Residue frames as qw, qx, qy, qz and C-alpha x, y, z in Angstrom:
[[0.951, -0.274, -0.059, -0.128, -1.44, 7.90, -16.66],
 [0.215, 0.692, -0.623, 0.295, 1.62, 6.97, -14.73],
 [0.929, -0.297, -0.221, -0.001, 3.14, 4.23, -12.61],
 [0.122, 0.726, -0.553, 0.391, 5.91, 4.29, -10.00],
 [0.873, -0.223, -0.422, 0.097, 7.53, 1.61, -7.80],
 [0.160, -0.774, 0.423, -0.442, 9.01, 2.31, -4.35],
 [0.629, 0.032, -0.731, 0.262, 11.07, -0.04, -2.20],
 [0.583, -0.724, -0.059, -0.364, 9.89, -0.29, 1.41],
 [0.435, 0.390, -0.658, 0.475, 12.51, -0.33, 4.17],
 [0.053, -0.058, -0.733, 0.676, 10.39, 0.06, 7.29],
 [0.351, -0.514, -0.559, -0.548, 6.82, 0.19, 8.50],
 [0.086, -0.042, 0.608, -0.788, 4.86, 1.47, 11.48],
 [0.328, -0.440, -0.764, -0.340, 1.40, 0.47, 12.63],
 [0.230, -0.200, 0.346, -0.887, -1.01, 2.54, 14.68],
 [0.263, -0.328, -0.907, -0.030, -3.41, 0.24, 16.53],
 [0.333, -0.309, 0.061, -0.889, -6.71, 1.55, 17.84],
 [0.306, 0.002, 0.815, -0.492, -9.10, 0.22, 20.45],
 [0.667, 0.395, 0.280, -0.566, -11.96, 0.16, 17.92],
 [0.892, 0.364, 0.261, 0.064, -10.05, -1.95, 15.35],
 [0.718, 0.077, 0.220, 0.656, -7.14, -1.74, 12.94],
 [0.064, -0.841, -0.054, 0.534, -5.73, 1.73, 12.52],
 [0.493, 0.843, -0.173, -0.126, -3.21, 2.94, 9.98],
 [0.856, -0.117, 0.264, 0.428, -0.15, 1.28, 8.47],
 [0.172, 0.931, -0.222, -0.231, 2.65, 3.56, 7.29],
 [0.904, 0.148, 0.195, 0.351, 5.24, 2.31, 4.79],
 [0.164, -0.909, 0.224, 0.311, 8.60, 4.10, 4.68],
 [0.768, 0.600, -0.155, 0.162, 11.33, 4.32, 2.04],
 [0.814, 0.003, -0.219, 0.538, 15.11, 4.12, 2.43],
 [0.266, 0.370, -0.149, 0.877, 15.59, 7.86, 2.95],
 [0.065, -0.286, -0.663, 0.689, 12.98, 7.97, 5.70],
 [0.319, 0.044, -0.201, -0.925, 10.27, 9.30, 3.42],
 [0.545, 0.222, 0.664, -0.461, 6.68, 8.21, 3.87],
 [0.018, 0.059, -0.798, -0.599, 5.71, 6.17, 0.80],
 [0.439, -0.341, -0.627, -0.546, 2.20, 5.05, 1.68],
 [0.313, -0.089, 0.620, -0.714, -0.39, 5.28, 4.40],
 [0.384, -0.184, -0.825, -0.372, -2.91, 2.45, 4.45],
 [0.456, -0.144, 0.402, -0.781, -6.17, 2.88, 6.32],
 [0.089, -0.107, -0.988, -0.072, -8.16, -0.25, 7.12],
 [0.499, -0.056, 0.007, -0.864, -11.90, -0.17, 6.66],
 [0.683, 0.030, 0.603, -0.411, -14.74, -2.57, 7.42],
 [0.295, -0.056, 0.874, 0.382, -14.88, -5.55, 5.08],
 [0.293, 0.613, 0.734, 0.009, -18.46, -4.69, 4.07],
 [0.080, 0.846, 0.067, -0.522, -17.70, -1.06, 3.21],
 [0.718, 0.655, 0.104, 0.212, -16.82, 0.00, -0.34],
 [0.670, -0.255, 0.074, 0.693, -13.16, 0.85, -0.86],
 [0.148, 0.931, 0.018, -0.333, -12.49, 4.55, -1.52],
 [0.732, 0.612, -0.082, 0.286, -10.16, 5.33, -4.39],
 [0.698, -0.308, -0.086, 0.641, -6.49, 5.81, -3.46],
 [0.091, 0.995, 0.014, -0.049, -5.06, 9.32, -3.34],
 [0.809, 0.091, 0.070, 0.577, -1.63, 10.16, -4.80],
 [0.172, -0.733, 0.121, 0.647, 0.78, 13.07, -4.84],
 [0.566, 0.750, -0.103, -0.326, 1.31, 14.49, -8.34],
 [0.253, 0.658, -0.704, -0.086, 4.76, 12.92, -8.65],
 [0.921, -0.110, -0.337, -0.160, 3.55, 9.57, -7.21],
 [0.238, 0.488, -0.666, 0.512, 6.00, 10.00, -4.32],
 [0.114, 0.022, 0.833, -0.540, 3.40, 8.96, -1.76],
 [0.448, -0.268, -0.593, -0.613, -0.16, 7.72, -1.54],
 [0.435, -0.090, 0.628, -0.639, -3.02, 7.04, 0.83],
 [0.459, -0.003, -0.781, -0.423, -4.81, 3.76, 0.19],
 [0.656, -0.215, 0.350, -0.633, -7.68, 1.86, 1.79],
 [0.354, 0.144, -0.918, -0.104, -7.60, -1.89, 2.42],
 [0.754, -0.408, -0.335, -0.391, -10.22, -4.19, 3.93],
 [0.489, -0.655, 0.477, -0.325, -9.59, -5.07, 7.59],
 [0.968, -0.062, 0.239, -0.054, -9.36, -8.76, 6.72],
 [0.741, 0.579, -0.195, 0.277, -6.20, -8.09, 4.65],
 [0.229, -0.871, 0.364, -0.237, -4.23, -6.85, 7.66],
 [0.798, -0.403, 0.445, 0.057, -2.79, -10.23, 8.84],
 [0.843, 0.349, 0.268, 0.308, -1.60, -11.13, 5.35],
 [0.305, 0.883, -0.094, 0.344, -0.08, -7.70, 4.80],
 [0.429, -0.787, 0.420, -0.145, 1.80, -7.79, 8.13],
 [0.897, -0.112, 0.402, 0.146, 2.99, -11.32, 7.31],
 [0.687, 0.633, 0.104, 0.341, 4.33, -10.08, 3.96],
 [0.045, 0.914, -0.244, 0.321, 6.17, -7.18, 5.61],
 [0.627, -0.634, 0.440, -0.106, 7.69, -9.38, 8.33],
 [0.868, -0.072, 0.472, 0.134, 8.80, -12.33, 6.19],
 [0.712, 0.610, 0.183, 0.296, 9.83, -10.92, 2.82],
 [0.578, -0.333, 0.067, 0.742, 13.23, -9.31, 2.34],
 [0.091, -0.032, 0.338, 0.936, 12.19, -7.12, -0.57],
 [0.150, 0.680, 0.697, -0.173, 8.80, -5.42, -0.34],
 [0.141, 0.035, 0.281, 0.949, 7.70, -2.68, -2.71],
 [0.306, 0.635, 0.510, -0.492, 4.74, -0.43, -3.32],
 [0.231, 0.193, 0.590, 0.750, 3.57, 0.16, -6.87],
 [0.218, 0.600, 0.377, -0.671, 1.35, 3.19, -7.47],
 [0.226, 0.203, 0.677, 0.671, -0.57, 3.71, -10.67],
 [0.289, 0.379, 0.205, -0.855, -2.95, 6.39, -11.84],
 [0.236, -0.008, -0.786, -0.571, -4.15, 4.16, -14.68],
 [0.630, -0.185, 0.075, -0.750, -7.92, 3.94, -14.15],
 [0.371, -0.834, -0.320, -0.255, -9.23, 3.03, -11.72],
 [0.011, 0.748, -0.472, 0.467, -5.89, 3.73, -9.96],
 [0.912, -0.308, -0.273, -0.003, -4.24, 1.41, -7.48],
 [0.146, -0.729, 0.617, -0.259, -1.69, 0.99, -4.70],
 [0.948, 0.030, -0.311, -0.060, -0.17, -2.49, -4.69],
 [0.373, -0.695, 0.598, -0.142, 2.02, -3.80, -1.84],
 [0.963, 0.231, -0.120, -0.073, 4.06, -6.74, -3.09],
 [0.603, -0.546, 0.504, 0.290, 7.26, -8.72, -2.79],
 [0.668, 0.140, 0.575, 0.451, 9.61, -9.43, -5.66],
 [0.221, 0.060, 0.413, 0.881, 9.48, -7.62, -8.96],
 [0.334, 0.374, 0.218, -0.838, 6.89, -5.01, -9.83],
 [0.619, 0.463, 0.634, -0.035, 4.04, -6.07, -12.10],
 [0.351, 0.039, 0.493, 0.795, 4.64, -5.20, -15.75],
 [0.203, -0.261, -0.363, -0.871, 1.14, -3.84, -16.21],
 [0.494, -0.110, 0.375, -0.777, -2.24, -3.40, -14.62],
 [0.793, 0.079, -0.430, -0.424, -3.49, -6.48, -16.47],
 [0.473, 0.165, -0.814, 0.295, -1.40, -8.61, -14.08],
 [0.157, -0.097, 0.591, -0.785, -3.51, -7.34, -11.18],
 [0.677, 0.027, -0.053, -0.734, -6.80, -8.60, -12.54]]
């Protein structure tokens, strides 16, 4: 079990005619940190996928979270992504300091 925090410096959003597309979060060296796919609010969330070194991840968020996530990225000066393989595994997009443990997420 492992946890890693990445600072986000930029983001891109791919909009689609059939609804929200994919959000890509980029690090300071231009590396892709996370890709977030948006799924229907009534669909179950698939588990996130990580690289072995937790250098990048693919995560799935409900479509209804998109406005709040974009607001966070636009307004906050320091945005990070925390990845954890601690069961059930998570990708957390947040401002400020990283959570100390998974218990803070519950």
